[in-house]
C-alpha positions in Angstrom: 10.4 -68.8 18.6 12.9 -66.8 16.5 14.9 -64.1 18.3 15.9 -60.6 17.2 18.2 -58.0 18.7 17.1 -54.4 17.9 19.7 -51.8 18.9 18.1 -48.4 19.3 14.5 -49.5 20.1 13.1 -46.7 22.2 11.0 -44.8 19.6 10.4 -44.2 15.9 11.6 -46.9 13.5 13.2 -48.9 16.3 10.0 -49.1 18.3 8.1 -50.0 15.2 10.5 -52.8 14.5 9.9 -54.1 18.0 6.1 -54.1 17.3 6.2 -55.9 14.0 8.5 -58.6 15.3 6.3 -59.2 18.4 3.2 -59.5 16.2 5.0 -62.1 14.1 5.8 -64.2 17.1 9.5 -63.2 17.7 11.2 -62.7 21.0 12.8 -59.3 21.0 16.0 -58.2 22.8 15.6 -54.4 22.7 18.3 -52.0 23.6 17.8 -48.4 24.8 20.2 -45.9 26.3 18.4 -46.0 29.7 17.7 -49.7 29.7 13.9 -49.2 30.0 11.7 -51.6 28.0 10.3 -49.9 24.9 7.2 -52.2 25.3 6.1 -54.0 28.4 5.6 -57.5 27.0 6.6 -61.0 28.0 8.6 -61.5 24.8 10.6 -58.3 25.2 13.9 -58.4 27.1 15.3 -54.9 27.6 19.0 -54.1 27.7 20.9 -50.9 28.5 23.1 -49.9 25.6 24.7 -46.6 24.8 26.4 -47.7 21.5 29.5 -45.6 22.4 30.0 -47.4 25.7 32.1 -50.5 25.4 31.2 -51.6 29.0 27.5 -51.6 28.0 28.4 -53.8 25.0 30.3 -56.3 27.1 27.3 -56.5 29.5 25.0 -57.1 26.6 27.2 -59.9 25.3 27.1 -61.6 28.7 23.3 -61.2 28.9 22.6 -62.8 25.6 22.6 -66.4 26.7 21.4 -68.0 23.4 22.2 -67.5 19.7 19.9 -65.0 17.9 18.4 -65.1 14.4 18.6 -61.4 13.5 20.4 -58.3 14.4 19.0 -54.9 13.5 21.2 -51.8 14.4 18.9 -48.8 14.3 20.6 -46.4 16.7 21.7 -43.1 15.2 21.6 -39.4 15.6 21.1 -36.5 13.1 21.8 -33.2 14.8 25.1 -33.2 16.7 28.7 -32.1 16.3 30.5 -33.9 13.5 32.7 -36.0 15.8 29.6 -37.3 17.6 27.8 -38.1 14.3 30.8 -40.1 13.1 31.1 -42.0 16.4 27.4 -42.9 16.7 26.4 -43.3 13.1 29.6 -44.7 11.4 31.8 -46.3 14.0 29.4 -47.7 16.7 27.2 -49.8 14.4 30.2 -51.6 12.9 31.7 -52.1 16.3 28.5 -53.5 17.8 27.8 -55.8 14.9 31.4 -57.0 14.6 31.5 -57.7 18.3 28.3 -59.7 18.2 29.4 -61.7 15.2 32.9 -62.4 16.6 31.4 -63.7 19.8 29.2 -66.1 18.0 25.9 -64.6 19.1 24.3 -64.9 15.7 23.0 -68.2 14.3 24.6 -69.5 11.1 23.0 -67.6 8.1 21.2 -65.2 10.5 20.3 -61.8 9.1 21.9 -58.5 10.0 20.6 -55.1 9.0 22.2 -51.7 9.7 20.0 -48.7 9.1 21.8 -46.2 6.9 20.4 -43.4 4.7 20.1 -42.5 1.0 21.9 -39.3 2.2 25.0 -41.4 2.5 25.0 -42.4 -1.1 27.9 -40.9 -3.0 26.8 -41.7 -6.5 25.3 -38.8 -8.4 26.4 -36.2 -5.8 28.3 -33.2 -7.1 28.7 -31.5 -3.7 29.2 -32.4 -0.1 26.9 -34.8 1.7 26.8 -32.7 4.9 28.0 -34.0 8.2 25.0 -36.4 8.6 25.4 -37.7 5.1 29.2 -38.0 5.6 28.6 -40.2 8.7 26.3 -42.5 6.7 28.7 -42.6 3.8 31.5 -43.6 6.2 29.2 -46.3 7.6 28.5 -47.6 4.1 32.2 -47.7 3.2 33.1 -49.6 6.4 30.3 -52.0 5.9 31.6 -52.8 2.4 35.1 -53.4 3.8 33.8 -55.8 6.5 31.2 -57.6 4.4 33.4 -60.5 3.3 34.5 -61.1 6.9 31.0 -61.0 8.2 29.8 -63.6 5.7 32.6 -65.9 6.8 31.3 -65.4 10.3 27.9 -66.7 9.1 25.9 -63.5 8.6 23.7 -62.5 5.7 24.2 -58.7 6.2 22.9 -55.6 4.4 22.6 -51.9 5.0 19.2 -50.4 4.6 17.6 -47.1 3.8 14.3 -47.1 5.8 12.7 -44.4 3.6 11.7 -40.9 4.5 9.7 -41.7 7.6 7.4 -39.7 9.9 9.6 -39.7 13.0 11.3 -37.1 15.1 14.2 -37.3 12.7 12.2 -37.4 9.4 9.5 -34.9 10.4 5.8 -34.9 10.0 5.9 -34.1 6.3 7.7 -37.4 5.5 6.2 -39.6 2.9 6.1 -42.9 4.9 4.5 -43.8 8.2 6.6 -45.7 10.7 4.3 -48.7 10.1 4.8 -48.7 6.4 8.6 -48.5 6.8 9.0 -51.2 9.4 6.6 -53.6 7.7 8.7 -53.2 4.5 12.0 -53.6 6.4 10.8 -56.8 8.1 9.6 -58.3 4.8 12.9 -57.6 3.1 14.8 -59.2 5.9 12.5 -62.2 6.0 13.2 -62.8 2.3 17.0 -62.3 2.4 19.1 -64.9 0.7 22.8 -65.5 0.7 23.0 -63.7 -2.7 21.7 -60.5 -1.0 24.7 -60.3 1.4 26.6 -57.1 1.1 23.9 -55.1 -0.6 22.5 -51.6 0.0 18.7 -52.0 0.0 15.7 -49.8 0.5 12.8 -50.5 2.8 10.8 -51.9 -0.1 13.5 -54.2 -1.4 15.1 -52.1 -4.2 18.9 -52.0 -4.6 20.2 -48.5 -3.8 23.3 -47.2 -5.6 26.3 -46.7 -3.3 
C-alpha cells in the first residue's frame, strides 16, 4: 500500500486529496492544526501540525515510523497580516519538506508537491503581486533555490497551481470544483518523472511560467 503525507488536510483541496488517495488504495497521513482526523477511515492516520510550530514538526517526524511515497504540502492562508502570510505560505512549506527529506522520511524517487498559486508568478506582471502573491512568489523562489538539494535527497519535487477552486479561499464562483482539481493533481503526481523535478505545474499538467 503506497503512503502519502498531506499537510493541511482539514478541508477544501487538502480534504479532497485525502479522498482521492484513499479511493486509489493509499494510506494517508493527514495533518490538521487540531490533530483531528479529516476522515474517519482505517487508512487515515491523523497528526497535529501547526506548520509554524517546530515542536509539532518534531513530533510528526517521530510518529512517521516508515518511509512514505509522497508528500503534499497544502497548508496555507490568504487573509492575514503580511508577516503571517510569509511565515505560513513561504517559509513553513519549505521548512516542513526540507525537514522530512533531511530525516529520510521519503522513499527514493518519491514525489513532493507544494501547493503554490498563479498569483505568485512574476512573469508578465507590471505591478505588485499583493501580500498573498508576494508570499507565493517567495515560496516559488525558495523552492527553486532548494530544488537541486532536494533531488540529491531523492525527491522528485514540484510546485503546483491547483487552479481556481470552489473552496473557502477560492469562493463559490471559481471555475473548478474541488473534485476536478484534486483528481487532476493526483494524476499529475502519479505521472511525474525525474525530468519533471523542479517544475512549476498546473493541476492539469501544464507548465506554468515563473
